[in-house]
Structure formats: C-alpha cells, structure tokens
C-alpha positions, 0 to 999 in steps of 0.5 A: 411160781411157774408159767407153763405152756402145755401143748396138746394139753387137751389130748390123753397124756397132756390132759392127765399132765395138766391135772397132775401139775395142778394138783401138785403146784396149785399156784402155777399158771397153766396155759393149754394150747391145742388144735382140737383135732380128732384126738383133742377134747376139751372135756378131758380138762373138765373140772381142772381149776384155773387153766386157760385154754387157747385153740391153735396150731403149734406151727403158727409162729405168730400165735406161739410167740404172742402166747409166750410173751403175753403169759410170760411163759417160762416152761413149755411141755410139748405133748402136741403130736400126731401119734397113731402109727396106722394113720401115719402109714396111710397119711404121713404128711400131717405127722411131718407138719405137727411133729417136725414143723410144729416142734421147730416152731416152738423151739424157735419161739422159745429161743427168741423169748428166752434169750438172755433169761437167767440160767435155770429159769426156763425149760423146754421139755419134749415128750417123745416115744420109745418108738424112735429106737426101732424094734428089739429082738426077743433077747436084745437089751431094753432101750436106754438113753444111748440106744441109737435111733432107728425109727420104722414108721412115718410116726416114729421117724417124725418124732425122732426128727423132732428129738434131734431138733431139740438136741440141736437147739440145746447144743447150738443155742443153749436152749434149756431143753430135755427130752423123755422117751416113754413106753405105751401109756394107758389110763383114762381119757385115751382116744379110742383108736388105741388098743385098750379103749378101742377093744373095750368099746368093741367088746361093749358093742359086740364088734371084733377084737382085731389082733395083728399077726400072731399077737406076740408083739411085746410092749412096755406098759406105763400108767399115765399118772406114773408118766406125768410124775416122771415128767415132773421130776425131769422138769424140776430136777432133770439135767438140761440137754439130757434125755430120760427113758420112762418105763412102766416095768411091765413088758407084756405081749399084746395077747396078754393085754387082750386076754387080761382086758377080756377077763376084766370086762367079763368080771365087771358084767358079772359083778354089775348085772345092770351093765347088761341092760346098758350094753346089750350087744356085749357078749358078756351081756349074753352069757358069752365070754368077751374073748369070743370076739378075738380075731387075728388079722393081717399084720401091720406094715413095719410092725415093731416086734418088741419095745422095752425100756431100761429106765435106770437113769431116771431112777438113779438120778431123779428117784423115779419108780412107777407106783401103779400096779398093772393088775389094779390100774389096768382093771381100773382103766377098763372100768373107767371106759365101761362106766363112761360111755357118754365120754367116748360116744361124744367124741365119736368113739363108737368104734364105727368110724373107718379110722377106728380099726386096729390099734396094737401099739 
C-alpha cells in the first residue's frame, strides 16, 4: 500500500489523476495538497472516495515536511504549477515562486524524509511539459527525451528550471525521481482559460473565438486519462533518474481544433433542442454556425510554432499507448462543458473576466 502526496491535486490534471489512482489502487492513501489559487477547485474532487485534502503552498517547507512525516508519504506526484503562458508573460514572478521554489521545497523535504529508505520504496515524480523543448519547425523531428531544452516563455523556463532541479537531486543525492513531459491535455475539469473550455464557453455566451496569428500553430493533443495512465506506468515501472515523453499521437493545427469544436457545438444544439433555451446567446441557438464567432487577433509574444511528441521510449519500455480516440473524446469533452455550466459558472468561468481572453496553447 502506497501513501501518495498529490500536489496541485485540485487542478485539472491533478484531480483527474487522483480519480484515476483511486480507481486503480483503492487501498492506497491519497493526500492532496493544493493552494486553491484561481485554477484549483475542490469541486474537481467531488465524489472521489477516501481522499484527504490540505490547503497550502508547496513552497511552505514546514507544512510539506510535516505532511510527509504525519502521513508517511512514500510517493510524491507534483502537478502543482502555474501553467498559463499568457499569465506568465504579463506576470512571471508567481511562476518562479510556484514552479521553481515550490519544486525545490518538495525535493528538499523528500530528500530529508527519505534519507536511508530502502531502495524502491519511495518515488518523486515531476509532471512537466513539452514546452521546455521550445518550438519545432514544420519539418523538424518531434520532441524526445534527448531534445535540448530551449524554453521560450517565462512559464516554460520555470518548468525547465524545475526539471533541472529534479535531475540534480537524483544525480547529487540519489533521490528516486522521474520526470514526464506531456503534450497539450484536454478533458473534463479544465480551467476555462485554456483553449477548449474557453472557446466552448465563449460559443455558449455568443462571445468571439479569438485565434492567435494565422491559427496554424500545431499542438499534439493528449486526452487527460491517457496522461494519467502514463504517469501510473512511470510510477510503477519507470526507471529512476529518467524522463519520459507522453504524447497523444494527434498533432493538429489550432484552426483544426477550433473548427472541430465549432462543429461539435453545432451538432449538440441540433440534437438537443433544449440547449437553445439554456444558452440563448449561442449562435447555434439562433440558427447561425458557431464558426461565425471566429476572430483573428494579434499573435502572442514568443508564440511557439509547433509541438509534437515522440513517445517511443515510454511505448517501448513501459507499454504505453494512448487508448482514447480524438474524434470521440474531443466531442465528449465539448459535451461535458456544455452540459456542466454550473461547474464553470461557479469558478468564474463565464468568460467575462479580463484574464480569460486568448488561450491557444
């Protein structure tokens, strides 16, 4: 029986991971530590049995040290991070605090607590991003574990710094650590500053769908359940000291995502006439295509052109392969946000906040 500390476990991917782990390992203990900043939401954990929750900052060493000791934590999965590129451009300081100082605090507390622990009994896993690798040209080979770091935003630079710290703690102190770099996630419970939930909500409210530049920036899309399953494989069979790239095998231009989303929203309204009464401002409720809301806007500063993941290592070594089909699960994700307005309205996801503007990955 393991005792997990899931940091950032009330956020999008962290809460989906907590659900995933509870289903697969019902006897394990799960402690969620989350500061509940704007993107954290306890409602994301509703209905998950036997999870303990503590509100706090991963950079609070006394708190982290106490939780590891009190709950005999032997596994730390660090999802806690500031993640939105636009926010990092306008206000980078918080990203350095959470993503660098916070990760260092977790590493130091784990090192102290696990000193002398038998080999194979403890694991620190750092959840990172493909953005640390920078940007690919259209003909460049996909990112892999040997791709040099070349971050282009304060967000990706802070995550790259944290990843270097994790490697250093393994190399210097022997901390049993692994790192994963994932592509763009989608699925339920994603905070509505990211592309898919933001654009669904804007479509329902009749607000513009703002598209950066020419809309041809390419991202590799990964359903969140596949990501969680990959992390499970790394925790249970991954080699300490190694990093693993996790992809969805679905690299598409942003315009394709937007057009697919618009089609999915229109189809939902066509099949459920009751949606028009619940969302009267949506173009689909007024007999117009959702695509009429598309607007091209000035490109983001330092906007990376293409991300794509080569996940051959995790496939070869751990037997990973994404099992979710983009066409089905993308449509299901759009439907989840359409059918759960009480969730995004409760967290301020009405697309009216100034910070909810453009989110193209």
